[in-house]
C-alpha positions as CSV (number, residue, x, y, z in Angstrom):
1,M,80.6,115.3,91.8
2,K,83.5,115.6,89.4
3,K,85.1,118.2,91.7
4,L,84.7,116.0,94.7
5,I,86.4,113.1,92.9
6,L,89.2,115.4,91.7
7,M,89.8,116.6,95.3
8,L,89.8,113.0,96.6
9,N,92.4,112.1,94.0
10,I,94.7,115.0,95.0
11,L,94.4,114.0,98.6
12,I,95.3,110.4,97.8
13,V,98.4,111.5,95.8
14,L,99.6,113.9,98.6
15,A,99.1,111.2,101.2
16,A,101.1,108.7,99.2
17,C,104.0,111.1,98.5
18,G,104.1,112.4,102.0
19,G,104.2,116.0,100.8
20,K,107.4,117.9,100.0
21,N,107.8,119.1,103.5
22,N,107.8,115.6,104.9
23,K,110.7,114.2,102.8
24,T,112.9,111.7,104.7
25,T,116.1,109.8,104.0
26,S,116.0,106.3,102.6
27,G,116.1,105.1,106.2
28,G,113.2,107.4,107.1
29,E,115.3,109.0,109.9
30,S,113.8,111.8,112.0
31,G,114.7,113.2,115.4
32,E,117.5,115.5,116.7
33,V,121.3,115.6,116.8
34,K,122.9,118.1,119.3
35,I,126.5,119.1,118.8
36,D,128.7,121.6,120.7
37,G,132.3,122.2,121.5
38,S,135.3,123.5,119.6
39,S,135.0,126.8,117.6
40,T,137.8,125.4,115.4
41,V,135.9,122.3,114.5
42,Y,132.6,124.2,114.3
43,P,132.9,125.3,110.6
44,L,133.4,121.7,109.5
45,S,130.6,120.3,111.7
46,E,128.2,123.1,110.5
47,A,129.1,122.4,106.9
48,V,128.4,118.7,107.4
49,A,125.2,119.5,109.2
50,E,124.0,121.7,106.3
51,E,124.6,119.0,103.8
52,F,123.0,116.4,106.0
53,R,119.9,118.6,106.3
54,N,119.5,118.3,102.6
55,E,119.6,114.5,102.8
56,A,117.5,114.2,106.0
57,P,115.3,117.3,106.4
58,D,113.3,115.6,109.2
59,V,116.4,115.4,111.4
60,R,117.1,118.6,113.4
61,V,120.8,119.2,113.7
62,T,122.0,122.0,116.0
63,V,125.7,123.0,116.2
64,G,127.0,125.2,119.0
65,E,130.5,126.4,119.9
66,S,131.4,126.8,123.6
67,G,135.0,125.6,123.3
68,T,136.4,122.1,123.6
69,G,136.4,122.1,127.4
70,G,133.0,123.7,127.6
71,G,131.6,121.2,125.2
72,F,133.0,118.3,127.2
73,K,131.3,119.6,130.3
74,K,127.9,119.5,128.5
75,F,128.8,116.1,127.0
76,S,129.5,114.7,130.5
77,R,126.1,115.9,131.7
78,G,124.4,114.2,128.7
79,E,123.2,117.5,127.3
80,I,124.6,116.9,123.8
81,D,125.1,113.9,121.5
82,I,128.4,115.0,120.0
83,N,131.3,117.1,121.2
84,D,133.6,118.9,118.7
85,A,137.2,118.8,120.0
86,S,140.4,120.4,118.7
87,R,142.4,118.2,121.1
88,P,142.0,114.7,122.5
89,I,139.9,114.2,125.6
90,S,141.9,114.7,128.9
91,S,142.3,112.2,131.7
92,E,140.1,114.5,133.9
93,E,137.4,114.5,131.3
94,V,137.6,110.7,130.9
95,E,137.0,110.4,134.6
96,A,134.1,112.8,134.4
97,M,132.5,110.6,131.8
98,K,133.0,107.5,134.0
99,Q,131.3,109.3,136.9
100,S,128.4,110.2,134.7
101,G,128.2,106.7,133.2
102,I,128.8,108.0,129.6
103,D,130.7,105.9,127.1
104,F,132.1,107.7,124.1
105,I,133.5,107.0,120.7
106,E,136.5,109.1,119.6
107,L,136.6,109.9,115.9
108,P,139.2,112.0,114.0
109,V,137.6,114.2,111.3
110,A,140.3,116.5,110.0
111,Y,143.8,118.1,110.5
112,D,144.3,121.7,111.4
113,G,147.2,124.0,111.5
114,L,147.3,126.8,114.1
115,A,147.8,130.1,112.4
116,V,150.1,132.7,114.0
117,V,149.1,136.1,112.7
118,V,149.8,139.8,113.1
119,N,148.1,142.9,112.0
120,K,148.2,143.7,108.2
121,E,150.2,146.9,108.9
122,N,153.0,145.0,110.6
123,D,156.0,145.2,108.2
124,F,158.8,143.9,110.4
125,V,157.8,140.4,111.5
126,D,159.0,138.1,108.7
127,Y,158.9,134.8,110.7
128,L,159.0,133.6,114.3
129,T,160.7,130.7,115.9
130,V,159.2,128.3,118.4
131,E,161.6,129.6,121.0
132,E,160.4,133.2,120.4
133,L,156.8,132.2,120.7
134,K,157.7,130.4,124.0
135,K,159.4,133.5,125.2
136,L,156.2,135.4,124.5
137,W,153.7,133.0,125.9
138,E,155.3,131.2,128.8
139,P,154.1,132.0,132.3
140,A,157.3,133.8,133.1
141,A,156.6,136.3,130.4
142,Q,153.6,137.7,132.2
143,G,154.1,141.4,133.0
144,K,157.7,141.3,131.6
145,I,157.7,140.7,127.9
146,K,155.7,143.8,126.7
147,T,157.5,145.1,123.6
148,W,158.5,143.6,120.2
149,N,162.2,144.3,120.7
150,Q,162.1,142.0,123.7
151,V,161.2,139.1,121.4
152,R,164.0,139.9,118.9
153,A,166.5,142.8,119.1
154,S,165.9,143.8,115.5
155,F,162.2,144.4,116.1
156,P,161.1,147.9,117.0
157,N,160.6,149.1,120.6
158,Q,156.8,149.1,120.3
159,P,154.2,147.5,122.5
160,I,153.0,144.0,121.7
161,N,149.4,143.1,122.4
162,L,148.5,139.4,122.5
163,Y,145.3,137.6,121.4
164,G,144.7,133.9,122.0
165,A,142.4,131.1,122.8
166,G,140.5,131.1,126.1
167,T,141.2,128.5,128.8
168,A,138.1,126.4,127.9
169,S,139.4,126.1,124.3
170,G,141.2,123.0,123.0
171,T,143.3,125.4,120.9
172,Y,144.6,126.9,124.1
173,D,145.6,123.4,125.4
174,Y,147.3,122.4,122.2
175,F,149.1,125.7,121.6
176,T,150.5,125.7,125.2
177,E,151.6,122.1,124.9
178,A,153.3,122.6,121.5
179,I,154.9,125.9,122.2
180,V,155.5,126.1,126.0
181,G,155.9,122.4,126.5
182,K,153.0,121.9,129.0
183,A,149.3,122.1,128.3
184,K,147.5,125.0,130.0
185,S,150.8,126.7,130.9
186,S,150.6,130.2,129.7
187,R,150.9,133.9,130.7
188,G,147.5,135.2,131.6
189,D,147.8,138.9,130.6
190,Y,146.5,138.6,127.1
191,N,143.2,139.1,125.2
192,A,141.4,135.7,125.5
193,S,138.4,134.3,123.8
194,E,136.9,130.9,122.9
195,D,135.4,132.6,119.8
196,D,138.0,132.7,117.0
197,N,136.0,135.5,115.3
198,V,136.6,137.7,118.3
199,L,140.3,137.1,118.0
200,V,140.3,137.8,114.3
201,K,138.6,141.1,114.9
202,G,141.0,142.0,117.7
203,V,144.2,141.3,115.7
204,S,142.8,143.0,112.5
205,S,142.0,146.2,114.4
206,D,145.2,146.4,116.5
207,K,148.5,147.3,114.7
208,N,150.5,146.0,117.7
209,A,148.7,142.7,117.8
210,L,149.9,139.1,117.6
211,G,147.5,136.2,117.9
212,Y,146.8,132.6,117.1
213,F,143.8,130.5,116.1
214,G,142.7,127.8,113.6
215,L,143.9,128.0,110.0
216,A,140.3,128.2,108.7
217,Y,139.7,131.5,110.4
218,Y,142.8,133.0,108.8
219,Q,141.8,131.7,105.4
220,N,138.4,133.3,105.7
221,N,140.0,136.6,106.8
222,A,143.2,136.6,104.8
223,D,142.6,140.1,103.5
224,K,142.6,141.5,107.1
225,L,145.6,139.6,108.6
226,K,149.3,138.8,108.0
227,L,150.2,135.1,108.3
228,I,153.6,134.4,109.9
229,P,155.8,131.4,109.0
230,I,157.1,129.4,111.9
231,D,160.6,127.9,112.3
232,D,160.7,124.9,114.7
233,K,164.5,125.1,114.8
234,D,165.0,121.4,115.4
235,D,165.9,120.5,111.8
236,S,162.9,118.1,111.6
237,N,162.0,119.5,108.2
238,G,165.2,121.3,107.3
239,K,163.4,123.9,105.4
240,G,163.4,126.9,107.7
241,P,160.3,129.0,108.5
242,I,157.1,127.4,107.1
243,L,153.7,128.7,106.5
244,P,150.6,126.6,107.4
245,T,148.9,125.5,104.2
246,I,146.8,122.4,103.3
247,E,150.0,120.8,101.9
248,T,152.4,121.6,104.9
249,V,149.8,120.6,107.5
250,S,148.9,117.3,105.7
251,N,152.5,116.3,105.0
252,G,153.6,117.1,108.5
253,T,156.2,119.8,107.7
254,Y,154.4,122.5,109.6
255,Q,155.5,121.6,113.1
256,P,154.7,121.7,115.9
257,L,151.4,123.5,115.3
258,A,149.6,120.9,113.1
259,R,147.1,118.8,115.0
260,P,144.1,116.4,114.5
261,E,140.5,117.4,115.1
262,F,137.9,115.1,116.6
263,I,134.2,114.5,117.2
264,Y,133.3,112.5,120.4
265,V,130.0,110.7,120.1
266,N,127.9,109.6,123.1
267,A,127.7,105.8,122.6
268,K,124.1,105.7,123.8
269,S,123.2,108.4,121.4
270,A,124.8,106.4,118.6
271,D,122.0,103.8,119.0
272,R,119.5,106.4,117.7
273,P,119.0,106.2,113.9
274,A,119.3,109.9,113.4
275,V,122.7,110.2,115.2
276,K,124.0,107.0,113.6
277,S,123.1,108.3,110.1
278,F,124.6,111.7,110.8
279,V,127.9,110.4,112.1
280,E,128.3,108.0,109.1
281,F,127.4,110.8,106.8
282,Y,130.0,113.0,108.6
283,L,132.9,110.5,108.1
284,K,132.0,109.8,104.5
285,N,131.9,113.5,103.6
286,A,134.3,115.3,106.0
287,G,137.2,115.0,103.6
288,E,135.5,117.0,100.8
289,L,133.9,119.5,103.1
290,A,137.1,120.1,105.1
291,K,138.6,121.6,101.9
292,E,135.7,124.0,101.6
293,V,135.9,125.4,105.1
294,G,139.7,125.6,105.4
295,S,140.5,122.5,107.4
296,V,142.8,119.8,106.1
297,A,141.3,116.5,105.1
298,L,142.6,113.3,106.7
299,P,143.9,110.5,104.4
300,A,141.1,108.4,103.1
301,E,142.4,105.4,105.1
302,V,141.9,107.3,108.3
303,Y,138.2,108.0,107.5
304,E,137.7,104.3,106.6
305,L,139.3,103.2,109.9
306,A,137.2,105.8,111.8
307,L,134.0,104.6,110.1
308,K,134.7,101.0,111.1
309,K,135.5,102.1,114.6
310,F,132.1,103.9,114.9
311,Q,130.1,101.0,113.3
312,N,131.8,98.6,115.8
313,K,131.1,101.0,118.6
314,K,134.7,101.0,119.9
315,T,134.6,103.2,122.9
316,G,137.4,105.0,124.8
317,T,140.4,107.1,123.7
318,V,143.6,106.0,121.9
319,F,145.5,108.7,123.9
320,G,147.0,107.4,127.1
321,S,147.2,109.6,130.2
322,G,150.0,112.1,129.8
323,Q,150.7,111.2,126.2
324,N,152.1,114.0,124.1
325,T,149.7,114.7,121.2
326,V,152.0,116.9,119.2
327,G,152.9,115.3,115.8
328,V,150.7,112.2,116.2
329,N,149.9,109.9,113.3
330,M,146.2,109.1,113.5
331,A,146.3,106.1,111.0
332,D,149.0,104.5,113.2
333,L,147.0,105.1,116.4
334,L,143.8,103.7,114.9
335,K,145.5,100.6,113.5
336,A,147.2,100.0,116.9
337,E,143.8,100.2,118.6
338,K,142.3,97.8,116.1
């Protein structure tokens, strides 16, 4: 009889506590949050998801990386709740959302600097100018600019092998806009991938390589790569060639390859408690977590404006059709929208 009473007491305690494996947040959220998109934003979203899982273990958060463009396609089909994007949504993608009846909330989450890198054994590239990068990557270079001395006469007559973002990547769109002057305008004879880890491996194993990808991927592989300073040659900073760092990206001196990163939230999904809690957690913690994964935190004011925008469910984009996104100030854009 005593054993029976003891067992009943244990069962009552377990039922009251819910058991360790049934822990929920203070709001009792459960459910699922599906994220996909940019490989550049992926490390930050995955870091946020990992922290959120500790807060809300009953919410299943999945984070994929199919490139900004690939993610927007899934987003327009209603397959995911959030799309990671390393560039603003395009006018064509906005139209696709309208056709699908999907409203979206555009939220900046970090800054990123695109890292231009060469192989660790490269001992002659000390810096590159924007004009030299354009000479390398513009469509007219295809099949013609094949050796280093064609970029600069003082460089050796050695082959140059290029590695860069695939066409579904937001990094591809931004790099071509910033360097060539027109988004999606690029030579096609290069080693392309939407997976930045593939590009890291390619450059680190090819002594003739030059590539570009998000700064976080350089910082995580600095022992394998050589980071190249960039000179924009327009006297906007007056300091000559500049390396991308947290400081130079955040203060705007690393130009024109510094850019904002975004998450796009399906407005209907935002009505679900799990998604709402996750996005609010994201905006409140992205600044600290950005530093851990190699992204650059936005000013606190921008996160506050973004959180209010999300809570007010302000849909649409602050970027007008054809608007140049190079060198934008997110605080000014969000204030103007408000």
